[in-house]
SEPAKE-621835 format. One line per field, with one value per residue: x, y, z of N, C-alpha, C, CB in turn; residue number from 1. Coordinates in steps of 0.02 Angstrom, whole numbers, plus 50000, padded with zeros to 5 digits. Glycine has a CB too. Layout:
N
n_x <- (X;...)
n_y <- (Y;...)
n_z <- (Z;...)
ca_x <- (X;...)
ca_y <- (Y;...)
ca_z <- (Z;...)
c_x <- (X;...)
c_y <- (Y;...)
c_z <- (Z;...)
cb_x <- (X;...)
cb_y <- (Y;...)
cb_z <- (Z;...)
resi <- (NUM;...)
***
This chain:
199
n_x <- (55133;55212;55289;55416;55443;55451;55566;55659;55648;55699;55831;55869;55871;55974;56079;56096;56131;56250;56341;56351;56400;56522;56590;56597;56674;56796;56836;56841;56917;56865;56822;56756;56853;56953;56897;56834;56701;56625;56502;56416;56411;56324;56173;56062;56045;55945;55824;55729;55602;55588;55714;55784;55726;55790;55897;55826;55760;55873;55929;55826;55833;55953;55920;55922;55835;55737;55818;55895;55798;55755;55873;55883;55770;55807;55901;55945;55877;55985;56076;56195;56182;56116;56182;56310;56480;56576;56748;56827;56850;56781;56690;56701;56775;56761;56656;56530;56412;56340;56372;56343;56206;56170;56081;55999;56038;56165;56232;56228;56300;56441;56455;56365;56255;56161;56041;56066;55971;55995;56011;56133;56244;56280;56398;56363;56434;56550;56631;56751;56802;56813;56915;57018;57041;57059;57095;57046;56912;56879;56908;56819;56698;56692;56698;56583;56485;56518;56596;56591;56509;56385;56286;56121;56049;55911;55849;55867;55800;55672;55651;55639;55523;55431;55419;55360;55278;55229;55315;55426;55436;55524;55630;55731;55884;55889;55755;55698;55758;55705;55568;55568;55611;55504;55401;55447;55455;55318;55267;55332;55282;55145;55159;55213;55106;55009;55069;55065;54926;54898;54967)
n_y <- (49546;49684;49844;49854;49720;49672;49737;49674;49543;49562;49595;49470;49393;49461;49426;49289;49297;49368;49276;49184;49264;49304;49183;49152;49262;49242;49121;49145;49259;49379;49501;49669;49809;49897;50054;50084;50163;50151;50087;50137;50270;50277;50344;50276;50152;50014;49986;49928;49987;49900;49837;49938;49967;49924;50015;50137;50125;50120;50247;50323;50286;50345;50476;50535;50520;50614;50722;50656;50617;50744;50784;50688;50724;50848;50823;50809;50714;50649;50620;50531;50389;50435;50393;50374;50418;50514;50518;50568;50680;50641;50559;50423;50357;50312;50283;50187;50267;50197;50056;49934;49930;49929;49909;49768;49759;49816;49721;49608;49635;49593;49477;49379;49282;49269;49176;49128;49126;48999;48928;48931;48990;49159;49277;49422;49566;49706;49811;49860;49765;49656;49703;49731;49610;49498;49360;49296;49325;49253;49122;49106;49124;49007;48909;48930;48866;48740;48687;48783;48868;48995;49138;49152;49286;49301;49210;49267;49388;49337;49292;49414;49459;49373;49426;49556;49591;49708;49807;49779;49836;49913;50055;50204;50210;50317;50356;50240;50237;50356;50324;50217;50286;50377;50286;50231;50344;50379;50263;50263;50383;50354;50249;50313;50400;50308;50255;50367;50381;50265;50287)
n_z <- (44875;44949;44907;44969;44994;44865;44824;44907;44860;44733;44765;44815;44698;44634;44718;44692;44558;44568;44626;44522;44415;44466;44473;44336;44289;44356;44303;44165;44150;44110;44172;44194;44135;44248;44306;44189;44104;43994;43955;44052;44020;43918;43872;43829;43886;43920;44048;44192;44308;44419;44439;44494;44615;44738;44742;44749;44874;44955;44932;44984;45120;45151;45146;45021;44916;44865;44820;44725;44634;44591;44529;44424;44351;44307;44212;44038;43897;43837;43937;44038;44152;44310;44423;44385;44396;44310;44259;44164;44024;43906;43963;43967;44060;44229;44375;44465;44567;44658;44672;44739;44737;44605;44448;44364;44228;44232;44304;44225;44111;44014;44085;44058;43951;43795;43700;43531;43376;43334;43444;43510;43639;43665;43704;43802;43780;43781;43654;43702;43794;43707;43624;43716;43781;43684;43667;43782;43764;43644;43684;43793;43726;43652;43754;43833;43765;43783;43906;44007;44136;44127;44169;44104;44027;43995;44080;44206;44190;44176;44305;44372;44312;44368;44494;44481;44345;44284;44327;44258;44138;44004;44006;43973;44065;44161;44165;44217;44344;44398;44399;44491;44606;44624;44653;44775;44857;44863;44922;45047;45098;45116;45205;45317;45345;45383;45497;45580;45598;45666;45782)
ca_x <- (55197;55215;55347;55478;55454;55473;55635;55698;55647;55745;55898;55883;55889;56040;56127;56110;56166;56317;56386;56362;56442;56590;56619;56613;56729;56860;56855;56852;56962;56833;56790;56761;56917;56948;56891;56799;56631;56600;56431;56380;56405;56273;56108;56007;56045;55876;55818;55661;55597;55597;55784;55812;55693;55838;55933;55780;55752;55937;55935;55777;55860;56009;55893;55943;55787;55707;55868;55915;55743;55760;55931;55865;55720;55840;55946;55912;55870;56049;56121;56212;56150;56124;56227;56377;56527;56626;56814;56864;56811;56734;56641;56708;56808;56724;56633;56460;56404;56304;56388;56310;56134;56161;56026;56011;56075;56235;56260;56232;56345;56508;56458;56307;56247;56093;56041;56054;55913;56016;56016;56200;56252;56318;56418;56341;56497;56562;56688;56812;56828;56833;56979;57070;57053;57034;57104;56998;56846;56871;56907;56756;56643;56689;56686;56514;56444;56549;56605;56594;56444;56375;56216;56082;56013;55838;55827;55864;55745;55611;55644;55612;55454;55390;55409;55309;55285;55214;55373;55482;55434;55590;55638;55802;55906;55869;55682;55685;55777;55655;55506;55578;55613;55435;55364;55471;55434;55246;55258;55354;55236;55084;55180;55218;55038;54977;55101;55038;54857;54898;55007)
ca_y <- (49576;49757;49870;49836;49648;49665;49759;49621;49486;49581;49587;49398;49373;49490;49386;49227;49317;49389;49218;49155;49307;49302;49119;49159;49311;49213;49066;49169;49317;49432;49554;49737;49843;49944;50125;50094;50182;50154;50069;50182;50336;50271;50364;50234;50086;49998;49960;49928;50015;49849;49823;49995;49976;49922;50079;50189;50117;50138;50320;50349;50276;50393;50544;50562;50502;50673;50761;50617;50623;50812;50783;50650;50763;50907;50802;50802;50645;50619;50616;50464;50368;50484;50366;50368;50472;50517;50539;50592;50728;50608;50522;50350;50330;50332;50229;50190;50297;50151;49992;49879;49931;49939;49871;49703;49769;49830;49659;49557;49652;49562;49418;49337;49265;49261;49122;49148;49089;48930;48896;48938;49045;49215;49323;49492;49598;49769;49810;49873;49701;49616;49729;49728;49540;49458;49288;49274;49329;49197;49059;49104;49115;48935;48868;48936;48818;48675;48664;48838;48894;49068;49156;49172;49349;49292;49174;49314;49435;49300;49292;49480;49459;49336;49470;49604;49600;49777;49848;49757;49873;49943;50128;50220;50198;50372;50353;50184;50258;50406;50287;50181;50336;50401;50232;50224;50405;50373;50207;50286;50435;50321;50209;50361;50423;50253;50252;50424;50365;50211;50306)
ca_z <- (44897;44947;44870;45005;44984;44795;44823;44939;44814;44680;44794;44819;44630;44622;44757;44654;44497;44588;44634;44455;44374;44495;44451;44265;44281;44378;44257;44097;44149;44071;44211;44165;44144;44305;44289;44125;44111;43925;43953;44098;43988;43866;43900;43804;43918;43939;44116;44218;44376;44470;44454;44531;44680;44793;44742;44771;44947;44985;44929;45032;45188;45160;45140;44956;44864;44833;44784;44666;44586;44562;44485;44364;44313;44278;44159;43973;43874;43818;43995;44062;44215;44364;44474;44357;44412;44257;44281;44105;43985;43860;44004;43959;44119;44288;44419;44487;44633;44702;44641;44774;44722;44534;44418;44333;44166;44250;44331;44173;44056;44014;44128;44044;43880;43768;43650;43462;43347;43324;43510;43539;43687;43637;43758;43801;43798;43745;43609;43740;43819;43649;43600;43769;43800;43627;43676;43833;43733;43597;43722;43832;43677;43636;43813;43861;43729;43793;43975;44055;44157;44120;44179;44045;44042;43991;44140;44262;44177;44191;44378;44391;44286;44417;44553;44460;44273;44264;44343;44216;44075;43991;43995;43976;44134;44205;44173;44261;44412;44419;44412;44554;44660;44635;44687;44844;44894;44875;44969;45113;45120;45142;45263;45373;45361;45419;45563;45619;45614;45716;45841)
c_x <- (55191;55281;55414;55495;55477;55546;55681;55703;55696;55817;55918;55905;55960;56094;56147;56150;56239;56365;56401;56408;56514;56626;56641;56673;56796;56883;56874;56905;56933;56796;56799;56830;56908;56945;56857;56726;56598;56524;56389;56368;56352;56204;56050;56007;55973;55874;55745;55660;55611;55670;55818;55774;55743;55878;55889;55769;55816;55946;55885;55805;55918;55986;55909;55892;55760;55758;55892;55861;55743;55817;55916;55819;55751;55886;55909;55913;55936;56099;56134;56178;56167;56173;56300;56419;56584;56692;56858;56819;56761;56682;56650;56747;56771;56704;56560;56457;56366;56311;56350;56235;56120;56107;56048;56054;56150;56271;56271;56285;56415;56512;56397;56303;56173;56098;56028;55994;55930;56027;56084;56201;56299;56334;56390;56401;56509;56624;56754;56843;56851;56902;57035;57089;57030;57040;57054;56927;56832;56865;56841;56697;56635;56667;56616;56465;56471;56549;56607;56524;56442;56301;56182;56040;55938;55811;55820;55810;55677;55597;55616;55539;55407;55376;55355;55319;55276;55273;55435;55481;55500;55585;55712;55820;55884;55793;55664;55701;55726;55590;55511;55579;55543;55394;55383;55450;55359;55233;55276;55308;55174;55100;55184;55150;55002;55004;55075;54967;54853;54935;54962)
c_y <- (49652;49779;49851;49762;49634;49685;49705;49560;49499;49573;49513;49371;49398;49449;49322;49243;49334;49330;49185;49198;49308;49239;49124;49205;49280;49158;49092;49225;49377;49484;49622;49767;49895;50016;50138;50111;50187;50140;50118;50250;50336;50289;50319;50164;50071;49967;49964;49959;49962;49838;49881;50011;49973;49988;50134;50185;50138;50214;50352;50344;50324;50465;50576;50550;50564;50712;50723;50621;50691;50815;50746;50692;50824;50889;50798;50729;50611;50612;50544;50451;50417;50459;50361;50430;50472;50545;50561;50638;50697;50565;50447;50317;50356;50272;50240;50219;50253;50080;49933;49875;49943;49893;49805;49710;49779;49766;49607;49571;49624;49500;49373;49324;49265;49204;49151;49109;49016;48893;48900;48996;49096;49264;49393;49532;49661;49763;49823;49808;49656;49637;49720;49656;49493;49383;49260;49273;49269;49131;49052;49092;49042;48895;48873;48889;48747;48657;48720;48864;48971;49084;49175;49232;49338;49257;49221;49367;49402;49299;49359;49486;49426;49379;49521;49621;49673;49824;49828;49789;49911;50018;50141;50217;50254;50373;50297;50202;50309;50372;50251;50229;50363;50350;50227;50285;50402;50320;50229;50340;50403;50278;50253;50387;50371;50247;50307;50410;50314;50228;50325)
c_z <- (44895;44914;44903;44995;44912;44788;44852;44893;44756;44704;44800;44752;44614;44658;44721;44591;44512;44594;44567;44412;44400;44472;44378;44254;44301;44331;44188;44093;44114;44113;44177;44181;44199;44280;44223;44137;44043;43922;43994;44066;43933;43894;43880;43834;43941;44009;44138;44288;44430;44489;44492;44596;44738;44799;44770;44847;44983;44987;44978;45104;45203;45155;45073;44900;44827;44793;44722;44613;44552;44512;44419;44320;44280;44220;44092;43951;43858;43875;44014;44129;44271;44418;44449;44373;44361;44283;44222;44065;43938;43897;44002;44016;44180;44330;44438;44557;44682;44676;44673;44757;44648;44506;44387;44270;44180;44275;44277;44121;44066;44057;44117;43969;43861;43718;43581;43436;43333;43390;43543;43589;43658;43693;43749;43826;43756;43700;43645;43764;43762;43624;43651;43786;43745;43637;43726;43805;43688;43634;43760;43785;43657;43696;43842;43824;43737;43868;44027;44071;44149;44133;44113;44063;44044;44053;44200;44252;44190;44266;44403;44370;44337;44479;44537;44386;44252;44277;44304;44148;44066;43975;43984;44050;44182;44216;44222;44334;44439;44439;44479;44614;44676;44673;44760;44885;44911;44928;45040;45141;45151;45204;45325;45395;45403;45490;45608;45642;45670;45781;45899)
cb_x <- (55255;55209;55343;55471;55389;55429;55643;55668;55576;55733;55901;55821;55838;56042;56098;56044;56131;56314;56354;56295;56415;56587;56568;56552;56715;56853;56797;56787;57028;56785;56820;56705;56942;57007;56958;56806;56625;56638;56421;56420;56472;56273;56093;56012;56095;55844;55862;55632;55528;55567;55822;55812;55638;55886;55956;55712;55734;55995;55921;55709;55885;56063;55920;56009;55729;55676;55929;55929;55675;55770;55991;55831;55664;55880;55977;55946;55826;56080;56092;56289;56173;56055;56203;56373;56555;56601;56849;56889;56858;56773;56573;56743;56885;56663;56678;56427;56369;56229;56462;56318;56099;56227;55992;55944;56047;56238;56215;56165;56348;56560;56461;56242;56277;56065;55988;56118;55889;56081;55997;56253;56279;56279;56495;56275;56556;56570;56679;56796;56775;56781;56972;57046;57018;57071;57176;57001;56839;56928;56966;56746;56656;56758;56736;56489;56442;56620;56668;56639;56429;56398;56209;56038;56030;55820;55876;55932;55748;55615;55713;55654;55450;55425;55476;55312;55235;55153;55388;55481;55373;55624;55610;55819;55981;55891;55647;55727;55848;55643;55493;55644;55660;55401;55377;55547;55449;55209;55303;55426;55216;55053;55249;55264;54998;54987;55178;55039;54820;54927;55055)
cb_y <- (49552;49788;49946;49852;49608;49708;49825;49601;49473;49654;49620;49360;49400;49563;49369;49191;49377;49426;49166;49145;49379;49304;49061;49186;49374;49185;49016;49195;49298;49402;49556;49782;49876;49936;50155;50031;50249;50103;49997;50190;50357;50200;50433;50229;50084;49951;50000;49856;50045;49783;49810;50056;49923;49863;50098;50183;50044;50105;50346;50309;50204;50379;50586;50531;50463;50718;50776;50544;50611;50864;50749;50583;50784;50944;50733;50848;50644;50660;50655;50455;50297;50498;50297;50358;50464;50560;50482;50532;50772;50565;50538;50335;50350;50373;50225;50120;50363;50170;49979;49888;49985;49928;49912;49669;49829;49884;49630;49552;49727;49612;49439;49370;49196;49328;49068;49136;49123;48928;48826;48950;49019;49250;49327;49504;49548;49827;49862;49919;49665;49622;49803;49763;49524;49478;49273;49321;49395;49195;49057;49169;49157;48910;48886;49009;48836;48674;48625;48895;48875;49094;49214;49113;49402;49252;49117;49348;49461;49228;49278;49537;49422;49271;49506;49668;49556;49803;49845;49681;49923;49908;50170;50292;50191;50439;50340;50122;50289;50458;50235;50142;50394;50418;50165;50216;50469;50355;50147;50312;50481;50277;50175;50420;50437;50187;50256;50489;50340;50148;50364)
cb_z <- (44852;45020;44864;45080;44998;44747;44863;45006;44786;44657;44864;44845;44577;44646;44826;44636;44464;44655;44682;44419;44373;44573;44460;44226;44323;44450;44251;44068;44116;44023;44282;44193;44077;44353;44287;44080;44147;43881;43979;44164;43959;43835;43878;43729;43979;43889;44165;44220;44386;44447;44390;44488;44689;44784;44670;44735;44965;44945;44857;45027;45196;45109;45195;44936;44894;44886;44830;44685;44622;44618;44520;44383;44359;44332;44175;43919;43813;43764;44054;44067;44234;44396;44494;44280;44485;44198;44318;44061;43946;43810;43981;43893;44121;44269;44482;44485;44627;44708;44646;44850;44764;44497;44367;44315;44126;44305;44385;44139;44048;44037;44201;44070;43865;43735;43667;43417;43283;43282;43505;43484;43756;43578;43761;43846;43789;43795;43553;43802;43861;43591;43583;43832;43867;43565;43700;43895;43693;43548;43771;43872;43615;43612;43866;43856;43654;43765;43980;44028;44232;44049;44230;44018;43990;43929;44158;44272;44104;44164;44412;44360;44219;44438;44572;44504;44236;44301;44418;44208;44073;43933;44056;43944;44136;44177;44104;44240;44411;44363;44355;44551;44641;44567;44652;44846;44852;44809;44948;45109;45059;45088;45250;45354;45295;45381;45557;45577;45551;45686;45824)
resi <- (1;2;3;4;5;6;7;8;9;10;11;12;13;14;15;16;17;18;19;20;21;22;23;24;25;26;27;28;29;30;31;32;33;34;35;36;37;38;39;40;41;42;43;44;45;46;47;48;49;50;51;52;53;54;55;56;57;58;59;60;61;62;63;64;65;66;67;68;69;70;71;72;73;74;75;76;77;78;79;80;81;82;83;84;85;86;87;88;89;90;91;92;93;94;95;96;97;98;99;100;101;102;103;104;105;106;107;108;109;110;111;112;113;114;115;116;117;118;119;120;121;122;123;124;125;126;127;128;129;130;131;132;133;134;135;136;137;138;139;140;141;142;143;144;145;146;147;148;149;150;151;152;153;154;155;156;157;158;159;160;161;162;163;164;165;166;167;168;169;170;171;172;173;174;175;176;177;178;179;180;181;182;183;184;185;186;187;188;189;190;191;192;193;194;195;196;197;198;199)
***
């Protein structure tokens, strides 16, 4: 698989995840609070370059890959995700500048589960949702181990692993985005060189 095919394969996984998370959100009532950027403002969110290949290709197609890479490289280590658009002074309110091409971690949060060492499903959720929707949280926590379907984060990460294990290495979110942008810029550079040679 070339880089573009890996990006498409990642989008296919995201498509399947999207339908499962939508189903869970509608059944549990636990969708993210509108305008909340609590998680997005965290600079230590772990992510892989592979999950941001679709974003990198999208930014390239819009002519924004190089400027976004320059922006990421100019940020310090404690900066929030380069795609996050903060709308409050503390940075906890805002929105994603590229919601349709967000990474796997952004898609799984508040809409997936992990297994505990006892084999029980445990909701991956933030304290904001636990506090804002305590009844829904408690009910969903019970039902995911009984009769409610929920995506398992590990299963979806395994699917990405199958596409390219080396690109599933974890970095901070901005490092992962920068890595993906560098890969796409290099890929497109060689693709254009080849097209010139064959012209």
